[in-house]
N, C-alpha and C positions, 0 to 999 in steps of 0.2 A: 765419422757418423753419417749414416744414410740420410738422404735429404727428403724427409717428409714429416708430417705432423706428429706431435706427441699428445698423449692424454694422461691425466693424473690417474691414480689408482681408483678414484671414484667414478671415472669414466666421463667427467665433465670436460668439454673442449677447453683447450688452453691456447690462446692466441700466440703465446711465446713462452719459452722456458723461463723459470724464475732466475733472477740474477743473484748469485751467491758469490761471496768473496772466497778466495783460495783458502783463507784461514777457516772460514765457516765450513767449507766442504771438508777440509781435513779434520776438523773437530768432530763433525757429524760422522765421519768415517772411522773415528777412533784411531787415527794414524798421526804420526809426526810428519813434519815436512820432509824429513830425510827418508821416510819409510815407504812411500809409494808415489814419489813425485821426483821429477828431475831436479837436480841441484842440491840434493841432500848432502850432509856433511861427509866429506871424504869421497864423494863420488866424482869420477872423471868420465869423460865421454871420448870415444874415438871412433872414426869411421872404419868399417871393416875393409878388408882387402877385396880385390876384384873377384876372388873366387867364391865369396859368400854373398849374401843377399840382403843384409840388414845393417843396422848400426849396433855396435857392441858397448854395453855398459861395463865399467871396470869396478870391481869390488873394493871396498875399503876395509873389510874385515880380514882377520888373520885366516889364511887358507891352509888346509892340511897338505902335507906332501902327498903326491900321488901314490896310490897302492898301499897306504898304511891303514885304511879303514876296511873292516870286513864287509863284503857284499851281502845283501839280503834279497829275499824274494817276497813280494807282497803276499799276505796271507789269503787263503781261499775262504770266501764267505760261505758259511753253512746256511742252507735255507731254513727259514723259521718253521715251515711245514711243507710237507710233500703230500699231494693228493691227486685225484684223478684229473684235475684241471692243469696241473703242472707243479713246478717248484717255485715256492713263494719266498721272496727275499725282502729285506727292509734295510734301507740306507738312510742315515741322517747326515745332512749337509750342515756343517757347523765349523766355527772357529776352533782352533786348537793350537797348542804350542809344542814344537818338536825340536830336538837337537839335530840339525842338519850339518852345521859346521861344529866341530868339537869346541866346547866351551861357550856356545851361544844358544840361546833359546829363541827360536824363530816362530813367529805367528804365521799360520797357514789357514787357508780354507780347505777343508778336507771332507771327503766322503767317509763317514764314521770317524771324522777327525784324523784321518790317515793320509799320508802322502808317500807314494801313490795310494789311491783308494783300494779297498779290498778287491780281490779277483773273484769274478763270478765264473764258475766252470759249468757250462751248460752242455746238454746232450742233444744232438740233432733229433728233431722230431718231437722233442718234449718242451713245451712252453716254459719260459722263465718269466715270472711275474714279479716285477721289482717296484716296491713302493718307496718313493723318495719323500723325505720330510725336510723342509727348508727351515732351518733354524739360524740362517744368516740374516742380515739386515736388508738384503737386496733380492730382487727376483732372480731365478735361475731357470735354465732350460737344459735338460739332459738328452744328449744325442748318443745313440749307439752307432758308432762309426763302423761301417761295413755291415751293419745289420740289415737283413731283409725283413722289413718291419712295416706294419700298417701306418698310414699317415698320422693317425692320432697318437702314435707312440714314437714317431720318428724324431721328435725334438725340433720342431719348426721354431725359428728364432723368436717368434712372438707368442708362442704357446707357453706363457709364463707360469711358473710355480712361484706364487708370491710368498713372502715370509709368513711364518706362523704368527708373529706379532705385527704391530702396526708398522707401516712403511710409507714414507712420503716420496719414494723414488718414482720418477716419471717413467711411464711405459708408452710404447708406440701405439698409435691409433690404427688398429687393424681389425676391421669388423669380423674377419674370419677367425681371429685368434681364439683359442680355448684357454682362458685364464682361470686358474684355480688358486686357492689359498691353502697354505699349510702342507698338504700332502697330495701327491699325484701317483697314480698307478700307471706304469709302463708295461705293456704286454709284448714280449718278444717270442713269436711262435716257434723259432728254432728250425724253420723249414729251409735250411741251407747246409752245405757241407761243412766239415770240420775246418776251422779257420781261427786265426788270431785277430780278434776284434778289440775295440776299446771304447769306453764311454767317457764323455767329457762335457763340460758346460758349453752351451751354444747360444747363450743369450744375445739378443740383438745389440750390436755395437759394443759388446763388452766381453766377447769370448777371450780376447787376448789377456787382459788382466785376471780374469777368473781362472783360466787354465794356469797362468803363471803363478797364481797363489796356491794351486794344488789340486784343482778339480779335474782329475783324470785317473783312470784305472783300467785294468784289463778285463775283458769279457772273452773267455775262450770257449769255443764250441768243439766238442769231441764227437766222433762217430765211429762206427765199426770198421770202416775202411782205414782210417788213420790208426786205430788201435791194432789192426791186424797186420800192419806192415813190419812190426818188430823194431820200430824207431826207438831211440833213447827216451826213457820216460822216468817218472818219479822224480828223484832229486837231480836227475840228469836232463830234465826238461826245464830250462830256465827262461821265463819271460823277462825281457830286459827293456824297461821303459827308459829311454834316453832323452834327456832334456838339458837345457842350459839355463842358469839363473845368475843373478848378481845380488850382492849383499852389502848393506851399509856398514858403518863402523860398529853398530850395535848388533849386527848379525841379522837385521831384518831384510826381507825381500825388497828390492828396488825395481820400480817400473816407471817409465816416463808418462805418468798419467795426467792428462788434461783435467780429468774429473775422476778422482780415485774411486768413487763408488758408482760412477755412471749415473749420477742423480739427475743430471739435466743436460748432458751433452756427451761429446765423444770421449771415449776412454783414453786412447793414446794421443799424445800431443802431436801437433802438426809436424814437428821436426823429425819424428820417428815413425811416421806412417809407412815408411818403406819396410819396416820389420824390426823387431827388438830381439837382440841377442845378449846373452850373459857370458861371463868369462869363467864360470864354474860349471864343469860338466858333471851331471848327476846321472847315475844309473840306479833305478829303483829308489831314488831319493838320497843316495849316498854319493858324495864326491869322490871320483876316481877310485872306485873300490877294488879290492882284491878278492877273488873267489878261490878258496881251496877246492881242488878237484882231484879226481883219480885219473890215472892213465887210461882213459876210456873215451868213448864217443859221447858228445854232449849236443843236445838240441838247444840252440840259442834262438829265441823268438824276438827279433828286433822290432821295436816300435819307436819311431821318431815322434815324440810328443813335444818337441820344441815349438816355440811360436814361429820362428823364421829360419833357424839354422839348418843348413844342408850339410850332411856328413859324408865323407868317403872313408868307409871302414876297411882297414886292412890288418891282417895278423902279422906280428913282428916277433920272431923267435930269435933271441940274440945268439944262441949257441949252435943253431942248425937251420936248415931250410924250414921256415914256418909252414904249417899246413894252410891251405886256402879254405874258403867257405864252400860248402856244398849246399846249394840252395835247393830246398825241397818244397817250399811253399811261398806264395805271394799274398797280396791283400785278401783275396777271396778264397784261399785254401790251397790245397796241394797242387803241385805241378804234375804234368804227365810223367816226367822223368827227372832225375836229379841233374843239376847243372853245376859245374865246377867254376868258381869265380875267384879271381885274385883279390878283388875289392868290390865293395857294394856302395853305390851312391844312394843315399836314403834321404828323402825330403820330408818335411812335416806332414804327418798323417799316414805315411807309407809304413808297411810292415814287410819284413823279410824273415822267413822261417828257414833256418840254416842248421847244418851239422858241422861241428868242428871235431876232427878225429885226432885224439891225443894218445892213441893206443901205443905208439912207438916211444912215448916219453917215459922218463924215470923220475922218481921223487927228487925234488930239488930243481927240476926244470920249470920253466915258465914260458908263457906266451902272452905278449902284450897286444891289445887291440888299440890301434891308433886311428886318429882322424886326419887324413891327409889334406883336408881342406881347412884345418885349423892353423893357428899360430900361437906361440907361447904356450900357455897352459891348456888351451883347447885342442892341442894335439893328442894328449893322453886321454884314453877313455877308461879302460879297465885292464886288469891283469888276471890271467888264469894261472894259478900256482899249483903245480902237481906235487902232492904231498903223500901219495899212497898208490899202491897197485891193487886192482880189484878185477875179478872176472867180469867180462862184458859180453852178454849174449845178444846185444843189439846188432842191427844190420842196416844197410842202406840199399834197398832193392833197386834194380834197374828200372822197374816200372812202379809208379806211385798211384796215380788215379786216372780214370778215364775222363777226359775233358771234351765237352762238346765244342766244336768250332763254329763260330758264327760266320756264315757265308756272305761276303760282301755283295755277291751277285743277287742276293735276295733282298737287299736294302730297298725300302720303299721311298726313302728321301735322303738327301744330303744336306748338311747344315755347315755353315762357316761361323765360328765363334771366335771373336778377337778379345784378348785380355790385355788391357793397357791402362796407364795413368792418363787422365785428361781432366778438362774443365768439367766441373759438376754442372749438370743442366739446371735450369730454373724449374723448381717444383714447389708445391705448397709449403709455405713456411721458410723457404730459402730462395734468395734471388739467383743463386748460382753465378756463373761467370768465371772469368779468368783468375779471380782472386780466391776461388774455392776449388781446390783440387781433390780428386778422389780416384779410387780404383774402379774401373768401369769394365763391363762386359758388353761388347758391341755398342760402346758409347753411352751406356746407361748405367746409372747407379741403382742399387737395389731398392725396390719398392714392393712391399708385400701385397699391395692391392693390384699389381699389374701382372698378368700372365705373360711370361717371356717365351716359353717353349711349351708346346702341346704335343704329347706323344701318346700313341695307342698301345695298349697291352699286346704283347706278342710280336710287334712289328720291329724288324731290324732297321736301324738307321746308321749312317756313317756321319760322324762329326769330325770336322777339321778344326783343330784348335791352334791358334796362333798367338804369339806374345810379343811384347816389346820390353819385358822385364822377366825376372825369374818368378815363376808361379807353379806351385804344386796344386793341380786342379782335381777337385774331389766331387764325385757324383753320389747322391743318396739313392737308396732303394735297391739298385742292382749294380753289380760290377760290370766292367766292359773288357774288351780285348783290344790290344794295341795292334794296329795294322801296319803303320809306317811311321818313321821319324824322318822329317826333312826329305820326304820323297823316296827314302830308302828303307831297308829292312829295319824292324825294331831292334833296340839294343838287347844285350844279353840278359838284362834284368827286367825286361818288359813281359816275360812269359807268364802264362796263366791268366787268371781272372784278376783284374786290377780295379780298385775303386778310386785310386789317387795316382796321377801321373805328373812327374816333375818335368816342366818345360823351361829350360834356360832361356835367357833373353834372345829374341829374334829367331826362335825356332818354332817348328810346327810339328804336329802329330795328327794322324788319322786314327780314330777309334771306332769300333763297332759296338753299338749300344742296343740293348733290348730290355724293356721293362716287363716284369712278370708279377703276378700275384695280387697286387694291390693298386687301387686307383687313389687319386687325391693329389695334394700339393706337396711336392718334394723340392729338393735343392740341388743346384750346381753352383760351386763356388771355389775360390782360391783358398787353400788351407794354410797359407801364410796368414796368421790370425789377425795381424794388423791390417792386412789387405781386405779381409772379409769384414772387419769392423768398420772399414772406411768405404764400404759400398760394393765390393767385388763379389756379389752373389746374384743369382737369377732363380726365378721360379720355374719349376718344371711341373706342368699339370699332366698327370697320367690319367687317361680315360679309357673306357671300353672301346 
């Protein structure tokens, strides 16, 4: 939990948070002790291996065998109306019950009651106007991750959308916050190239459990450049939202919540602030799915929507040399040219747009995608099962898109930003000190009232990012370009425009940053959701 004051929904100052018993909190949340709190029946805990970054929850429910359940793709949401101002959508955030594990009914929080939420398919240059209605019991904040978006629609953590009904949930005291009740309109101008974006909850101190419960979905931007390349499309264009979860003996989602609804304190318990992982891998909400495919090229759009888990994805073909990934796009859109990769390391928040070429396969063949950073059941991800032959007119051109290169020589300033765990400083409402740990940027926990960085539109800056733990670092408003890693050339997967970069412990990177289009208050933060919930965020004030 970030260290500053709260206020109640009425706006009256509160000298301290109300003291509620664990039973009272759980009853108010409508949850059982086993359903969103550590120590539920049949739940065991184990620390993850050195290759991963968090602590892993072990499920007590019966789990399906890998590759027995059919894969699905989230449905595309049709606009309610289309007019001269743009395409208008409506999404209701509500509780729902879904069958995720066979034989169990799992309660989720979902956009339109779905997990993942419906996909918005936007067109470059045409605004998407999305009205969100909050029928949950708690405030929410919707962020379009990767969106080039005005500040008022960016999803700042304290720009709360309060529930339609009454709520006694505490919210943070932020005089600049734009708090509304019931419904909020988010306007996405679409002034950016084709890219794989996603939207998710970004509520202050509560992003981790809200996304864990299901508040995440795709937002895809198309343009004429992408459509004109001849890449696989239609049913051969597969958005794949990858995440991990854990389930109790009744099939309910389990999360180590200090306060299950975020009513008066931190969401994640102190013992799991390093990051929460599950032992069930879900692809588009299905555990270890199998996708029937043709012997053709497929576009696989990977999104790591996990709270903390980092994956190393590799194709494994048991009968022959498996194809590699052909990367065609990154967080911010198409690369300048395809890159052939044997494996992809993908951290929370990152996206990789890839082609897998199955044209040499025959019906009955299969390719398994595995996670080389997993162990046990978190090694298997999904399986592509070839069951037919079809004509395939798609292609992979040698050139994809023209990319502007930011010139480091034009940078007007350099910044050093260090991401680490440390003692929380003394701030209003908290004494701080050695007994209160948090995730800090340059020794400071997040405070919405404090400007941390100020940047001017159009100016190029060089930021040097350093860490003492594993951090996927995400920047709002504009993507950036990776210049170096550890003083050397960027990695093979750092190409193109990025908005999230994974920095393992004790490493550093230099990135070139330039903000365009919009002024206001934006964010820099770690996209390990437990890290951002425990203070690892900073304000970026963009000015003229």
